[in-house]
ZATOR-100659 format. One line per 3 residues: number of its first residue (from 0); their letters; for each residue x, y, z of N, C-alpha, C. Coordinates in Angstrom, 2 decimals. Layout:
REM ZATOR-100659
NUM) A) X:Y:Z:X:Y:Z:X:Y:Z; ...
END
This chain:
REM ZATOR-100659
0) XXX) -30.39:48.44:19.97:-29.63:49.48:20.62:-30.46:50.11:21.73; -29.79:50.49:22.77:-30.46:51.16:23.87:-30.50:52.66:23.61; -31.11:53.39:24.52:-31.22:54.83:24.36:-29.87:55.54:24.42
3) XXX) -28.98:55.01:25.21:-27.66:55.62:25.33:-26.78:55.23:24.15; -26.11:56.19:23.52:-25.24:55.87:22.39:-24.14:54.88:22.79; -23.91:53.93:21.94:-22.87:52.95:22.18:-23.28:51.76:23.01
6) XXX) -24.49:51.78:23.56:-24.97:50.64:24.35:-25.86:49.77:23.47; -25.53:48.54:23.40:-26.34:47.62:22.60:-26.35:46.25:23.25; -27.35:45.48:22.91:-27.48:44.10:23.39:-27.54:43.22:22.16
9) XXX) -26.73:42.21:22.13:-26.75:41.29:20.99:-27.41:39.98:21.42; -28.32:39.51:20.58:-29.06:38.28:20.86:-28.97:37.41:19.61; -28.65:36.14:19.80:-28.62:35.24:18.66:-30.03:34.80:18.31
12) XXX) -30.19:34.27:17.12:-31.50:33.74:16.74:-31.93:32.63:17.69; -31.01:31.80:18.11:-31.31:30.70:19.05:-31.82:31.26:20.38; -31.13:32.27:20.91:-31.56:32.88:22.17:-32.94:33.52:22.03
15) XXX) -33.18:34.19:20.90:-34.48:34.82:20.67:-35.58:33.76:20.58; -35.32:32.66:19.90:-36.30:31.58:19.78:-36.61:30.99:21.16; -35.58:30.72:21.95:-35.80:30.14:23.28:-36.61:31.09:24.17
18) XXX) -36.27:32.38:24.14:-37.00:33.36:24.94:-38.44:33.48:24.46; -38.64:33.48:23.15:-39.98:33.57:22.57:-40.83:32.39:23.00; -40.28:31.19:22.94:-41.02:29.99:23.33:-41.36:30.01:24.82
21) XXX) -40.40:30.44:25.66:-40.67:30.51:27.11:-41.77:31.52:27.40; -41.72:32.67:26.74:-42.76:33.68:26.95:-44.12:33.20:26.44; -44.12:32.54:25.30:-45.37:31.99:24.76:-46.00:30.99:25.72
24) XXX) -45.18:30.12:26.29:-45.69:29.15:27.26:-46.20:29.84:28.52; -45.51:30.89:28.95:-45.96:31.64:30.12:-47.31:32.31:29.85; -47.44:32.90:28.68:-48.73:33.53:28.32:-49.85:32.50:28.30
27) XXX) -49.58:31.32:27.74:-50.61:30.28:27.70:-50.98:29.81:29.09; -49.98:29.69:29.98:-50.28:29.30:31.38:-51.12:30.35:32.08; -50.99:31.61:31.65:-51.78:32.69:32.24:-53.17:32.79:31.60
30) XXX) -53.45:31.92:30.64:-54.78:31.88:30.04:-54.92:32.62:28.73; -53.84:33.14:28.18:-53.91:33.83:26.89:-54.01:32.77:25.80; -54.97:32.96:24.89:-55.16:31.98:23.82:-55.34:32.68:22.48
33) XXX) -55.42:31.91:21.44:-55.58:32.45:20.10:-56.78:33.40:20.04; -56.56:34.56:19.44:-57.61:35.55:19.30:-57.71:36.55:20.44; -57.06:36.26:21.57:-57.06:37.21:22.68:-56.26:38.45:22.30
36) XXX) -56.55:39.55:22.99:-55.83:40.80:22.75:-54.86:41.05:23.90; -53.64:41.41:23.56:-52.59:41.65:24.54:-51.95:43.00:24.24; -51.77:43.82:25.26:-51.03:45.07:25.10:-49.67:44.89:25.78
39) XXX) -48.63:45.18:25.04:-47.26:45.07:25.55:-46.77:46.47:25.87; -46.46:46.71:27.12:-46.01:48.02:27.60:-44.60:47.86:28.14; -43.63:48.09:27.28:-42.22:47.90:27.65:-41.37:48.88:26.86
42) XXX) -40.17:49.14:27.35:-39.24:49.92:26.54:-38.73:49.04:25.39; -38.22:49.64:24.33:-37.68:48.83:23.24:-36.46:48.04:23.73; -36.55:46.72:23.67:-35.47:45.85:24.12:-35.72:44.46:23.53
45) XXX) -34.75:43.56:23.63:-34.95:42.21:23.10:-36.14:41.49:23.74; -36.42:41.75:25.01:-37.56:41.11:25.67:-38.87:41.58:25.05; -38.95:42.84:24.65:-40.16:43.35:23.99:-40.36:42.66:22.64
48) XXX) -39.27:42.47:21.90:-39.36:41.79:20.61:-39.82:40.35:20.82; -39.25:39.67:21.80:-39.65:38.29:22.08:-41.11:38.23:22.52; -41.57:39.23:23.24:-42.98:39.26:23.67:-43.91:39.38:22.48
51) XXX) -43.55:40.24:21.53:-44.36:40.38:20.31:-44.38:39.07:19.53; -43.23:38.46:19.39:-43.16:37.19:18.66:-43.93:36.08:19.39; -43.90:36.08:20.72:-44.62:35.07:21.49:-46.12:35.21:21.27
54) XXX) -46.61:36.45:21.27:-48.04:36.68:21.01:-48.40:36.17:19.62; -47.60:36.52:18.64:-47.86:36.07:17.27:-47.81:34.55:17.18; -46.90:33.94:17.91:-46.72:32.48:17.87:-47.96:31.75:18.38
57) XXX) -48.63:32.31:19.41:-49.82:31.63:19.95:-51.11:32.17:19.33; -50.98:33.15:18.44:-52.16:33.66:17.75:-52.91:34.75:18.48; -52.27:35.36:19.48:-52.89:36.46:20.20:-52.60:37.77:19.46
60) XXX) -53.60:38.60:19.35:-53.42:39.91:18.71:-52.73:40.81:19.71; -51.66:41.48:19.29:-50.94:42.30:20.24:-50.78:43.73:19.74; -50.74:44.65:20.69:-50.47:46.05:20.42:-49.27:46.43:21.29
63) XXX) -48.41:47.27:20.75:-47.21:47.66:21.47:-47.31:49.13:21.86; -47.08:49.41:23.12:-47.02:50.78:23.62:-45.70:50.89:24.37; -44.78:51.66:23.82:-43.49:51.80:24.48:-43.61:52.72:25.68
66) XXX) -42.82:52.46:26.69:-42.87:53.22:27.94:-42.68:54.71:27.68; -43.29:55.52:28.53:-43.13:56.95:28.42:-44.44:57.69:28.23; -45.55:56.97:28.11:-46.86:57.61:27.96:-47.47:57.88:29.32
69) XXX) -48.31:58.89:29.39:-49.03:59.17:30.64:-50.07:58.07:30.86; -50.63:58.01:32.06:-51.63:56.99:32.37:-52.85:57.13:31.45; -53.27:58.35:31.19:-54.43:58.58:30.33:-54.14:58.15:28.89
72) XXX) -52.96:58.50:28.38:-52.59:58.11:27.02:-52.49:56.59:26.89; -51.94:55.98:27.94:-51.82:54.52:27.94:-53.20:53.88:27.92; -54.11:54.37:28.73:-55.48:53.82:28.78:-56.16:53.98:27.43
75) XXX) -56.00:55.13:26.78:-56.59:55.34:25.45:-56.05:54.33:24.45; -54.78:54.07:24.48:-54.18:53.13:23.51:-54.64:51.71:23.78; -54.79:51.35:25.05:-55.26:50.00:25.37:-56.70:49.82:24.90
78) XX) -57.55:50.83:25.13:-58.94:50.73:24.67:-59.04:50.65:23.15; -58.17:51.37:22.45:-58.18:51.33:20.99:-57.85:49.93:20.51
END
């Protein structure tokens, strides 16, 4: 569900799997490998879920920071 009441996005398991695999391949092409650390900075949405699953799929450790933090707060969370 989105922030606005009544707005939602429906994704099938097949669509989520395809998006997860595409994102995983993109991360690998960018040089992300097993054991690397990735910070995901996105609003809650199906793409954020697929990003988390893609990181897990390739063995990258991921942290999620949802949008809305100040630059200083974001930097603190990334360092942690």
